[in-house]
C-alpha positions as CSV (number, residue, x, y, z in Angstrom):
1,M,80.7,87.8,132.0
2,N,84.2,87.0,133.1
3,I,86.1,90.3,133.2
4,L,89.9,90.7,133.8
5,V,91.2,94.2,134.6
6,C,94.9,94.8,134.5
7,I,96.4,97.6,136.7
8,S,99.8,98.9,137.7
9,Q,101.5,100.7,140.5
10,V,103.2,103.9,139.5
11,P,104.9,106.8,141.3
12,D,102.6,109.6,142.3
13,T,102.5,112.3,139.7
14,T,103.6,114.9,142.3
15,A,106.6,112.8,143.5
16,R,110.1,114.1,143.2
17,I,112.0,111.5,141.2
18,A,115.7,110.7,141.7
19,V,117.8,108.2,139.8
20,G,119.0,105.2,141.9
21,T,122.6,104.4,142.6
22,D,122.6,101.8,139.9
23,G,121.8,104.4,137.3
24,Q,119.1,102.2,135.8
25,S,116.1,102.7,138.0
26,I,114.5,105.3,140.2
27,N,115.3,105.7,143.9
28,P,112.1,104.7,145.7
29,A,113.0,106.4,148.9
30,G,110.4,109.0,149.8
31,V,108.3,108.2,146.7
32,K,104.6,107.6,147.1
33,F,103.2,104.9,144.8
34,I,99.6,105.0,143.6
35,L,97.2,103.2,141.3
36,N,97.9,104.2,137.7
37,P,95.4,107.0,137.0
38,Y,94.3,105.5,133.6
39,D,93.6,102.2,135.3
40,E,90.8,103.8,137.3
41,F,88.8,104.0,134.0
42,A,89.6,100.3,133.3
43,I,88.3,99.2,136.7
44,E,85.2,101.3,136.5
45,E,84.4,100.0,133.0
46,G,84.8,96.4,134.3
47,L,82.4,97.1,137.2
48,R,79.9,98.7,134.8
49,L,80.0,95.7,132.5
50,R,79.5,93.4,135.5
51,E,76.5,95.4,136.7
52,K,75.0,95.3,133.2
53,N,75.8,91.7,132.3
54,G,76.5,89.9,135.6
55,G,79.6,87.9,136.2
56,T,82.8,88.7,138.0
57,V,85.6,91.2,137.9
58,T,89.1,90.0,138.6
59,T,91.9,92.6,139.0
60,V,95.5,91.6,138.4
61,T,98.8,93.4,138.7
62,V,102.4,92.3,138.1
63,G,104.9,93.5,140.6
64,P,106.4,93.1,144.1
65,D,104.4,92.8,147.4
66,T,104.0,96.5,147.7
67,A,101.8,96.4,144.6
68,K,99.1,94.8,146.8
69,E,98.1,98.3,147.8
70,V,96.7,99.1,144.3
71,L,94.9,95.7,144.3
72,R,93.2,96.7,147.6
73,T,92.1,100.0,146.0
74,A,90.5,97.9,143.2
75,L,88.8,95.7,145.8
76,A,87.5,98.7,147.6
77,M,86.1,100.1,144.3
78,G,84.2,96.8,143.9
79,S,86.4,94.2,142.2
80,D,85.4,90.7,143.2
81,T,88.9,89.1,143.4
82,A,92.5,90.2,143.1
83,V,95.7,88.5,141.8
84,L,99.3,89.5,142.4
85,V,101.7,88.1,139.8
86,K,105.0,88.3,141.7
87,D,107.8,90.2,139.9
88,D,110.4,91.6,142.3
89,V,112.9,92.5,139.5
90,R,110.7,94.7,137.3
91,N,110.8,92.7,134.1
92,D,110.2,94.3,130.7
93,S,106.9,94.8,129.1
94,F,107.0,91.6,127.1
95,S,107.6,89.5,130.2
96,V,104.7,91.3,132.0
97,A,102.4,90.7,129.0
98,L,103.4,87.0,128.9
99,S,102.5,86.6,132.6
100,I,99.1,88.3,132.0
101,A,98.4,86.2,128.9
102,D,99.2,83.0,130.7
103,L,96.8,84.0,133.5
104,A,94.2,84.7,130.9
105,K,94.6,81.3,129.3
106,E,93.8,79.7,132.6
107,S,90.9,82.0,133.7
108,T,89.4,82.4,130.2
109,P,88.0,86.0,130.5
110,D,85.5,87.3,128.0
111,V,87.3,90.7,128.0
112,I,90.6,92.1,129.3
113,I,90.6,95.8,130.1
114,F,93.7,97.9,130.6
115,G,94.3,101.6,131.1
116,R,95.6,103.2,127.9
117,Q,99.1,103.5,129.3
118,S,101.0,103.6,132.6
119,I,102.3,107.0,133.5
120,D,105.8,105.9,134.4
121,Y,107.0,104.1,131.2
122,D,104.4,105.5,128.8
123,S,105.0,102.7,126.3
124,F,101.4,101.9,125.4
125,A,102.8,98.4,124.8
126,L,101.0,96.0,127.1
127,P,97.4,95.8,125.7
128,P,98.4,95.0,122.1
129,M,101.2,92.6,123.3
130,V,98.7,90.6,125.4
131,A,96.2,90.6,122.5
132,E,98.9,89.3,120.1
133,I,100.1,86.5,122.4
134,L,96.4,85.4,122.9
135,G,95.5,85.9,119.3
136,W,92.6,88.2,120.2
137,P,91.4,91.5,118.7
138,S,92.6,94.6,120.4
139,V,91.0,98.1,120.5
140,S,93.1,100.8,122.1
141,M,92.3,104.4,123.4
142,V,88.7,103.5,123.9
143,S,86.4,106.5,124.9
144,S,83.1,104.7,124.4
145,L,82.3,101.0,124.6
146,T,79.2,98.9,124.0
147,I,79.1,95.1,124.3
148,S,76.0,93.2,123.2
149,G,76.4,89.4,123.3
150,T,79.7,88.8,121.7
151,D,79.6,92.0,119.6
152,V,81.9,94.9,120.6
153,T,81.4,98.4,119.3
154,A,83.9,101.0,120.4
155,E,84.8,104.6,119.7
156,R,88.5,105.3,120.0
157,D,90.6,108.5,120.0
158,I,92.9,109.0,117.0
159,E,95.0,111.9,115.8
160,G,92.6,114.7,115.2
161,G,89.4,112.8,115.7
162,K,87.5,109.7,116.6
163,E,87.3,106.3,115.0
164,N,84.4,103.8,115.3
165,V,85.4,100.1,115.2
166,Q,83.7,96.7,115.7
167,A,85.2,93.5,117.2
168,S,84.0,90.4,118.9
169,L,84.6,88.8,122.2
170,P,87.0,87.7,123.6
171,C,89.1,90.9,123.1
172,V,91.5,93.3,124.7
173,I,90.4,96.9,125.5
174,S,92.5,99.8,126.7
175,A,90.5,102.6,128.4
176,Q,91.0,106.3,127.6
177,K,90.1,109.2,129.8
178,G,86.4,110.1,129.2
179,L,85.2,106.5,128.9
180,N,83.5,106.9,132.3
181,D,83.7,108.6,135.6
182,P,85.5,106.3,138.1
183,R,83.7,105.8,141.4
184,Y,85.3,106.7,144.7
185,P,85.5,103.8,147.2
186,K,83.5,104.4,150.4
187,L,85.2,104.1,153.8
188,P,83.4,100.9,154.7
189,D,84.5,99.3,151.4
190,I,88.1,100.5,152.0
191,M,88.1,98.9,155.5
192,K,86.6,95.6,154.1
193,A,89.2,95.6,151.3
194,K,92.1,95.5,153.9
195,S,91.0,92.0,155.0
196,K,90.1,90.5,151.6
197,P,92.4,87.8,150.3
198,I,94.8,88.4,147.4
199,S,95.9,85.4,145.4
200,E,99.5,85.2,144.4
201,R,101.2,83.4,141.5
202,P,104.7,83.4,140.0
203,G,105.4,85.3,136.8
204,S,106.0,83.4,133.6
205,E,109.6,82.7,132.8
206,S,110.9,84.8,129.9
207,A,114.2,86.5,129.2
208,N,113.9,90.3,129.0
209,R,113.8,91.6,125.4
210,V,114.4,95.2,126.5
211,V,117.1,96.2,129.0
212,T,117.4,99.7,130.6
213,L,121.0,100.7,130.0
214,S,120.9,104.0,131.9
215,M,118.4,106.5,133.3
216,T,119.0,110.2,133.7
217,L,116.9,113.2,134.6
218,P,116.3,115.8,131.9
219,V,118.6,118.8,131.9
220,T,116.8,122.1,132.0
221,K,118.5,124.9,130.1
222,R,116.7,128.2,130.2
223,L,118.2,131.3,128.8
224,N,115.5,133.5,130.4
225,N,115.5,136.0,127.6
226,I,112.8,138.7,128.2
227,M,111.6,140.4,125.0
228,G,109.3,143.3,124.3
229,D,106.7,143.7,121.6
230,T,108.6,145.7,119.0
231,E,109.1,144.4,115.5
232,A,112.8,143.8,116.2
233,D,111.9,141.8,119.3
234,I,109.4,139.7,117.3
235,D,111.9,139.1,114.5
236,Q,114.5,138.0,117.1
237,L,112.0,135.6,118.8
238,V,111.1,134.0,115.4
239,R,114.8,133.7,114.5
240,L,115.6,132.0,117.9
241,L,112.6,129.6,117.6
242,H,113.7,128.7,114.1
243,E,117.5,128.5,114.4
244,E,118.1,127.5,118.0
245,A,115.0,125.9,119.4
246,K,114.2,124.4,116.0
247,V,110.5,124.3,116.7
248,I,109.4,126.3,113.6
C-alpha cells in the first residue's frame, strides 16, 4: 500500500504569540514550532496501515526549510521517506492543496491521510480541497478506520454523535483524536532520522485566492464582577448574560 501522510509545522500551543511588524503575520522570534498535534494521529495511522498491508509511508509538508524538523520527527516515528515542498511565502490553503495534489498525481498513493486540522489556522480546509482537486472521496474527522482491499469503512465524529460511512480507495482521510495512540520515537530512531535524506520539490504555481489583510490579538475585557448567591445576585447575573454578554 502506498500511503501519503500530510503534516504541518505550527507554533507550540504554549508559545506566546505576537503580531509581526507587517500586521499580517506572527512574529516568529522566540516562538517554538512543533509538529501539528493532530498530524501525529495521521502518521500513526499510516504506519499501522503499512504494518498491516505492507507498502511505504511517505510524509510530506509544505513550508520553508525550517519545516524539515517536523519531517524528521515523522522519520523518527517510522515514516519511510519525507518530502519538503518549498514554500517560503506561506501561500494560502488552496495553493498548498494544489501542491499536495500535484505530488499525489505523480506518486499515485492509495490513501492520503491528514490530521483533522492545523492548530494555527484551524480552517479544516486542506483534506477536502485535495480530494476535490484529485476527484477522490474524502472522509473527515475519522475516529475509526478499516481498509480491506479497496473498501474503506470509517466512523467519523459529527455534531452530537458518530457517523459510519463507506468509501473506496483511493481516498483522502483526516484523522481525529482517538483514532489511535501515536507512538513515541525512540532515541536511536531520532538519531538515525537526523541523517536521513529529505527530498525537495518546488510548490505548484497558483495565485493566492485568500489574502490576510490584517492580524490582531484578541482584546480581553473583564469587568471582574464578584456576585453572591442571593436571588438579587442571580437575577443580576442572568440579566448581564442576556443583555450584555448575549450568551443566553
